C-alpha positions as CSV (number, residue, x, y, z in Angstrom):
1,X,117.0,118.1,89.3
2,X,114.5,116.2,87.2
3,X,115.9,113.3,85.2
4,X,113.8,112.9,82.1
5,X,113.4,109.6,80.3
6,X,112.0,108.8,76.9
7,X,110.3,105.7,75.7
8,X,109.0,105.1,72.2
9,X,107.4,102.4,70.1
10,X,109.3,100.4,67.5
11,X,108.3,102.8,64.7
12,X,109.1,105.9,66.8
13,X,105.7,107.3,65.9
14,X,104.7,107.6,69.6
15,X,107.2,108.9,72.1
16,X,106.6,109.3,75.9
17,X,108.7,111.7,78.0
18,X,108.4,111.5,81.7
19,X,110.4,112.0,84.9
20,X,112.3,108.9,85.8
21,X,111.9,109.8,89.5
22,X,109.0,111.7,91.1
23,X,107.9,112.8,94.6
24,X,104.8,111.6,96.4
25,X,102.1,114.3,96.3
26,X,104.2,116.5,93.9
27,X,103.2,117.3,90.4
28,X,104.9,115.5,87.5
29,X,104.4,115.6,83.7
30,X,103.9,112.8,81.3
31,X,104.2,114.1,77.7
32,X,103.1,112.0,74.7
33,X,104.4,113.1,71.2
34,X,102.6,111.5,68.3
35,X,103.8,111.7,64.7
36,X,101.5,109.6,62.6
37,X,99.7,110.0,59.3
38,X,96.8,112.4,59.5
39,X,93.4,110.8,59.6
40,X,89.8,112.1,59.5
41,X,89.0,110.1,62.6
42,X,89.8,111.3,66.2
43,X,93.0,110.1,67.9
44,X,92.4,107.5,70.6
45,X,95.1,107.5,73.3
46,X,94.9,104.6,75.8
47,X,96.7,104.5,79.2
48,X,96.9,101.4,81.4
49,X,94.4,101.4,84.3
50,X,97.1,100.1,86.7
51,X,99.2,103.2,86.1
52,X,96.5,105.8,86.3
53,X,95.2,104.1,89.5
54,X,98.3,105.3,91.2
55,X,98.1,108.8,89.8
56,X,95.7,111.8,90.3
57,X,95.3,113.4,86.9
58,X,95.3,117.2,87.4
59,X,95.1,118.4,83.8
60,X,95.3,117.2,80.3
61,X,96.5,119.6,77.6
62,X,94.8,119.8,75.1
63,X,91.7,118.5,76.8
64,X,90.2,115.4,75.4
65,X,86.8,115.5,73.6
66,X,85.8,112.4,75.5
67,X,87.1,109.8,78.0
68,X,86.1,106.2,78.8
69,X,87.3,103.1,80.7
70,X,87.4,99.8,78.9
71,X,89.3,96.5,79.3
72,X,91.8,97.7,82.0
73,X,92.6,101.0,80.2
74,X,91.5,104.6,80.2
75,X,90.8,105.9,76.7
76,X,91.2,109.6,75.9
77,X,89.9,110.8,72.5
78,X,91.4,113.9,70.9
79,X,90.4,115.8,67.7
80,X,93.0,115.5,65.0
81,X,94.7,118.7,63.8
82,X,95.4,119.4,60.2
83,X,99.0,118.3,60.8
84,X,99.9,114.8,61.8
85,X,101.9,115.7,64.9
86,X,100.3,116.1,68.3
87,X,101.6,116.6,71.8
88,X,99.5,115.7,74.8
89,X,100.6,116.6,78.3
90,X,99.3,115.0,81.4
91,X,99.9,116.8,84.7
92,X,99.9,114.0,87.4
93,X,100.3,113.8,91.1
94,X,101.5,110.4,92.4
95,X,99.2,109.0,95.1
96,X,101.4,106.2,96.3
97,X,105.1,105.5,96.8
98,X,107.2,103.0,94.9
99,X,107.7,101.9,91.3
100,X,104.9,102.6,88.9
101,X,104.8,101.0,85.5
102,X,102.5,101.8,82.7
103,X,101.9,101.8,79.0
104,X,100.4,104.2,76.4
105,X,99.0,103.1,73.0
106,X,97.8,105.4,70.2
107,X,95.0,104.3,67.8
108,X,95.4,100.6,68.8
109,X,99.1,100.5,67.9
110,X,101.7,98.6,69.9
111,X,102.0,100.1,73.5
112,X,104.9,102.2,74.7
113,X,106.0,101.0,78.1
114,X,107.5,103.3,80.8
115,X,108.1,103.3,84.5
116,X,109.1,105.8,87.2
117,X,109.9,105.6,90.9
118,X,108.0,107.7,93.4
119,X,109.9,108.8,96.5
120,X,108.3,109.8,99.8
């Protein structure tokens, strides 16, 4: 049984769904739902380097148009759709056991903090 948790920013424009508990070397999903005003510019989704350092990223759906690393964060750039809503799914495999904390920020907004515990 997977216990899902949800974290969101103060405006509820960015919501992160994730498994509160995960297994070492087993796939887990991190889902980011963004409801923000549409913009002509691409969406920039940043994830803390500390968190991704403990994970192996298997797939990202939809795939980002570009990625970069800057200032202790991984930045993924996605084309904006005609609608303001977007769902990004990260399929991850934990590479270490224990508590893993992280944050996600969209377009420079306040970060959404989350954590899960990885069992052996």
